[in-house]
N, C-alpha and C positions, 0 to 999 in steps of 0.2 A: 894238572887239572885243566889248564887252558887248552892243551892238545886234545883232550877228551871232549871238552865243552864246545869247541868251535865246530868240529865235524857234526856234532849233534844238532847245532843250530841250523846248519845248512841242510841237514836231513829233514828237520822240522819244517823249514821253509818250503822245501820240495813237496813234503806231504800236504801242507796247507794249500799250495798251489794246485796240486792234483785234485784237491777236494772241491775246487771251484768249477770243475767240469759238470755241466748239466746232464743228467741221465734221464732220459725219457723212457720210463717203464711201460711196456706193452702189457696191459691187464686185460684178462678175459672179462667181458661184460655179460652177466647172467640176463635172462629174460626178465623184463620188469614185473614186480609183484605189486599187488594192491596194498596200499598203506591206509589204515583207517584210524582217524582221530575222532573218537566217539565218546567223549566224556560229557555226561548229562549232569549239569549242575543245578541243584535247587537251592538258590540263595535264600537264606532265612529272611522271613518277612516279605518274600516276593511270591508271585503266583507260580513261577517255574514253567510257564506256558511256552516261552520263546526259547528254542533250542537249536543248536547248529552241529552238523557233522561234517567234517572235512575229509575228502578223499584225494589221495595223490598216488603216485607210483614211485618205486625205486628207480634209480638212474645210474649212470656210470660214475666212477670214482672222481674223474676230473671235471664232470659237468657241474656248473654252478647254479643251474635252474632246476627246481623241483617240478616235474610235470604234474599238472592237475588232471583230475578225472572228470569228464563230462559225459552226460547221457546215461548215467547209472539210475537205477530205481532203488530208492532208499525208504524204508519204513521201520517203525517200532510197534510191536504188538504186546498188549498186557495179557494177564491170565484170563481175562474175560473176553478175549479176542477183539478188543477195541483197537483199531488201527490208527496210528498217527503217521501220516505221510509227510516225508521231507522233500520239499520242492527245491529244484536246482536254482542257485543264484548264478546267473550267466557269467562265464569267464572268471570264476573264482575257485572252483573245486569244492565250494560249500553248498550244503543242502540244509534248508531251514524248515522248521515247523513252528507255528505260532499258537498251536492248540494242544500242545502236549500236556498231560495230566500226571504230575508226580505223586507217588504215594509210597511212604516208607514201608518196607517189608514186601512190596509187590514185586513179582517176577516179570521181567520184560525181555522180549526177544527182538534183536536187531536182524533185519534181513536186507541184504544188498544184492541186487542182480546187476552184474557188470560183465560185458563181453560174453553174454550167454552163459555165464557161470553164476551160481548162487552161493553167497557167503552168509553164514548164520552164527549168531552169538547170543547167549542167554546169561542174564545177571540179575541179582536181587538189589533193589534200591536200598542203600544204607543210610542210617541215621547219623547224626553228629551232635556231640556236646558243644554248646555255643561258647564262643570266646567271651570271657568275663571282664578281662581288662588287658591293656597293652602297656608295658613299662619299658623305660629306657634306663640303661646302666652305663655310665661313662667310664667304668673301671672293669670292663669285660674283656673277653678274649684271653689268649695265652699270655699276653704281656701285661694284662691288667690295666692297659691304657687305652683299649679300643672301646668305641661306642657299640653297645649291643642292645637289640630290641627283643623283648620276649612277649609272646601272646599266650595268656593263661586260659585254662578251661578246667572244668571239674569232670573227670572221667566217671561214667556211670559204674555203679557197683554191680556185682553178680552177673556180668556179661562180658564177653570178649569183644574188644573194639580195636579197630585198625585205622590209622590216620595217614593222610597225605598232606604235607605242608608245601605251599609254594610262596616263595619270596621274590619279589621283583623290585629292583632298585633303579632310581633315576640316574645314578652315576655308573651303571653297568648296562651293557647291551644284552647280557644273558639273564636267565631266570634260574633261581636255585630251587631244587626239589629235594625233599627229604621225607622219610616215612617213619612211623612209630607203631608199635603194638603195646597194649597196656598190661603186659604180663608182670612188670615190676612196679606199676603204679595204679593198679586197678582200684577204683573207688576213691581215688585221691586227686587232688589238684595237680595239674602238670602243665607243660608249656612247650611251645615251639620257639626257636630262637633264630635270629639273623646269622648269616655266615659271611657277611661283607665286612672286611677289616678296615675299610677306608671311608666309613660313614662320617659325615660331618654335618654341622648345623645347616638346616635348609634342605638337605636331602630328603627325598620322599621314599617311604617303604610301603609298597602295596603287598599285603600278605593275605593268604587264603588257607583255610583249613577245610578238608573234605573227608567225610566218612567213607571208607572203602571196605571192600570185602577182603577176606584172608587171601583169596586167590589173586586179587589185584595187588595186594601187599607183596606177595611172593614175586609177582611179575615185575613190579617196580624195584624191588630189592636187587633182582638180577640186572635190570636195565641200568640202575644207578651205579652198580659195581662195574659194569662194562663201559659206561660212558662218562661217569662222574656225575656229581649232583648239579653242576652248572651246565645249562644248555639252552638252546632256543625253545625247547619243549621236549617232551618225552617221546614225540613221534616225528621229530624233524629228520633225524638220521638214525633210524633204528637198526641195530645190528641184526644181520640175517639169522643169527642163532637164537635171538629172543623172540619166542612166539607167544602170542597172547591167547585170548579165548575165541577168536574169530576163525571159524572153520569153513573151508570150501567143500560143500557137500556134493558138488558136481564133479570136481577134479581135486581130490584131497592133496595131491602132490603140489598143486599150485596154491599153496596156503597164502593167506594174507598176513601182513604184519600190523601191529597196533593192538588196541584193546577197547572193548566196549564196557564202560563203567558208568554207574549211576550212584550219586551220593548227595546227601544234604551238605551244604557248604556255608561257611561264615567268612566274611571278608572285612578287612580294616585297611584304612589308608592313614599312615602315620608320618608326620613331619618331624624330623630330627630337631631337637631343641638345642 
């Protein structure tokens, strides 16, 4: 046994030593693509007039900075041809409008002109069932010993609804996203729940529900599968294979990444007891 074991240890040490060598992979960098973060939230009991759209571009694998887009022309138009212009906020990549008018069931079209190319996306404004209560369970999770937070709502009957949940925690740098469709609980009470197993008294959970379209639900389903539910946001590092509803009508091959979504939202800030 000793004669077999000793050479194996030497071999293992040699393998571990060789693994310490730094390998610099030379990766081909594709031309930058436009990345659009255009989620129009109408928070319940607010006017919904103030909205922002953020534009960036893709970059190299090893680059740590995300390039922002400046000099773009951004607007949203409704079915009555009312134009809501989004003005650029200098040095931010953000474009803001303070006169947007949200309307449930209305069709809106986003138009972006950037580098002499026009990008267009159309989406319908979605409704949302309001959050009715938030509850804390100190015997949650797989172990039955974790603190869990649930936000309840009453799903409307006789209609198909799709939901996006966002949970942000003070004890984590990432944001958790998940989605639901009501096929198994239509017309009944349902809930979203936290996914943080390390919550403790004093931690703050900021949660949001958003009504979304089936198309956006399908998009987020693929995105979450590819990147996981926890990230800095669904548009921070989008995989090149996940394409949203934004089309380049000037040069279809130079498609954008990201999604144009509009939905009623409800938010809560809960302090763990």
